[in-house]
C-alpha positions as a LaTeX table, in Angstrom:
\begin{tabular}{lrrr}
\hline
Residue & $x$ (\AA) & $y$ (\AA) & $z$ (\AA) \\
\hline
Met1 & 8.33 & $-3.03$ & 12.41 \\
Thr2 & 8.85 & $-5.24$ & 9.30 \\
Lys3 & 6.53 & $-5.89$ & 6.49 \\
Ser4 & 5.84 & $-9.11$ & 7.29 \\
Glu5 & 4.70 & $-8.51$ & 11.14 \\
Leu6 & 2.55 & $-5.31$ & 9.81 \\
Val7 & 0.80 & $-7.98$ & 7.90 \\
Gln8 & 0.73 & $-10.84$ & 11.07 \\
Ala9 & $-0.83$ & $-7.54$ & 12.94 \\
Val10 & $-3.50$ & $-6.67$ & 10.57 \\
Ser11 & $-4.78$ & $-10.59$ & 10.43 \\
Glu12 & $-4.74$ & $-10.40$ & 13.97 \\
Arg13 & $-6.18$ & $-7.30$ & 14.61 \\
Ser14 & $-9.41$ & $-8.40$ & 11.58 \\
Pro15 & $-10.40$ & $-12.12$ & 12.73 \\
Asp16 & $-12.03$ & $-12.22$ & 9.50 \\
Ile17 & $-9.30$ & $-11.35$ & 7.26 \\
Thr18 & $-6.73$ & $-14.36$ & 6.76 \\
Arg19 & $-3.12$ & $-13.83$ & 6.11 \\
Arg20 & $-2.98$ & $-13.87$ & 2.61 \\
His21 & $-5.31$ & $-11.58$ & 2.70 \\
Ala22 & $-3.72$ & $-9.09$ & 5.05 \\
Glu23 & $-0.81$ & $-9.57$ & 2.86 \\
Val24 & $-2.80$ & $-8.28$ & $-0.40$ \\
Val25 & $-4.23$ & $-5.50$ & 1.73 \\
Val26 & $-0.64$ & $-4.36$ & 2.69 \\
Asn27 & 0.94 & $-4.59$ & $-0.48$ \\
Thr28 & $-1.55$ & $-3.14$ & $-1.98$ \\
Ile29 & $-1.48$ & 0.21 & $-0.04$ \\
Phe30 & 2.16 & 0.49 & $-0.26$ \\
Gly31 & 1.69 & $-0.16$ & $-4.11$ \\
Cys32 & $-0.68$ & 2.45 & $-4.61$ \\
Met33 & 1.89 & 4.78 & $-2.40$ \\
Arg34 & 4.59 & 3.85 & $-4.33$ \\
Glu35 & 2.77 & 5.44 & $-7.65$ \\
Ala36 & 0.97 & 8.25 & $-6.59$ \\
Leu37 & 5.33 & 8.98 & $-5.45$ \\
Glu38 & 6.35 & 7.89 & $-8.91$ \\
Lys39 & 3.76 & 10.45 & $-10.49$ \\
Gly40 & 5.10 & 12.75 & $-8.05$ \\
Asp41 & 1.76 & 13.24 & $-6.11$ \\
Arg42 & 1.84 & 14.12 & $-2.11$ \\
Ile43 & 0.60 & 11.61 & 0.21 \\
Glu44 & $-1.12$ & 12.61 & 3.26 \\
Ile45 & $-2.29$ & 10.30 & 6.19 \\
Arg46 & $-4.12$ & 12.67 & 8.76 \\
Gly47 & $-2.72$ & 11.61 & 12.64 \\
Phe48 & 0.74 & 10.04 & 10.79 \\
Gly49 & 1.96 & 12.33 & 8.29 \\
Ser50 & 2.68 & 12.98 & 4.85 \\
Phe51 & 5.19 & 12.16 & 2.08 \\
His52 & 5.99 & 13.63 & $-0.92$ \\
Val53 & 9.12 & 13.89 & $-3.61$ \\
Arg54 & 12.00 & 16.75 & $-3.14$ \\
Leu55 & 14.49 & 17.18 & $-6.16$ \\
Arg56 & 18.12 & 17.19 & $-4.91$ \\
Gly57 & 20.03 & 19.39 & $-6.91$ \\
Pro58 & 23.30 & 18.54 & $-8.85$ \\
Arg59 & 26.39 & 18.68 & $-6.32$ \\
Thr60 & 30.04 & 17.58 & $-6.35$ \\
Ala61 & 30.90 & 14.86 & $-4.20$ \\
Arg62 & 34.25 & 12.86 & $-3.38$ \\
Asn63 & 35.07 & 9.22 & $-3.40$ \\
Pro64 & 35.76 & 8.29 & $-0.07$ \\
Arg65 & 38.00 & 5.43 & $-1.44$ \\
Thr66 & 40.13 & 6.90 & $-4.01$ \\
Gly67 & 39.18 & 10.76 & $-3.23$ \\
Asp68 & 38.56 & 11.77 & $-6.94$ \\
Val69 & 35.84 & 14.40 & $-7.70$ \\
Val70 & 32.68 & 13.31 & $-8.83$ \\
Asp71 & 30.09 & 14.69 & $-10.18$ \\
Ile72 & 26.16 & 13.76 & $-8.91$ \\
Asp73 & 23.20 & 14.05 & $-11.17$ \\
Glu74 & 20.32 & 16.03 & $-9.79$ \\
Lys75 & 17.57 & 13.28 & $-8.28$ \\
Arg76 & 13.97 & 12.82 & $-6.74$ \\
Val77 & 14.06 & 11.85 & $-3.88$ \\
Pro78 & 11.33 & 10.52 & $-1.41$ \\
Phe79 & 10.26 & 12.55 & 1.85 \\
Phe80 & 8.46 & 11.71 & 4.94 \\
Lys81 & 7.14 & 14.55 & 7.14 \\
Val82 & 5.85 & 13.28 & 10.88 \\
Gly83 & 2.46 & 14.41 & 11.49 \\
Lys84 & 1.39 & 16.49 & 14.81 \\
Glu85 & $-0.30$ & 14.02 & 16.34 \\
Leu86 & 2.12 & 10.97 & 15.76 \\
Lys87 & 5.06 & 13.22 & 17.17 \\
Glu88 & 3.09 & 13.93 & 20.29 \\
Arg89 & 2.12 & 10.35 & 20.56 \\
Val90 & 5.98 & 9.48 & 20.20 \\
Asn91 & 7.00 & 12.06 & 22.83 \\
Glu92 & 4.56 & 10.95 & 25.32 \\
Ser93 & 5.65 & 7.33 & 25.54 \\
\hline
\end{tabular}
């Protein structure tokens, strides 16, 4: 599902909300989630899952084109853990 399909689904399921308002709602939710992860906060949506930021340590890798050794700095990466209810519903279908 793409973001535009999500906006369309929200506007169809809520007849009193226009497509433009549904787009504002979806963008606001994603914006709040992005801001929380940027601050390092954890996001938990019951029945769906949780998002948090993990620290990936520095490491040494190889450039696949040249074979040269490359040092990669540590970085923060977003991580999603599926909730129990969602996992069960996916496995049922």
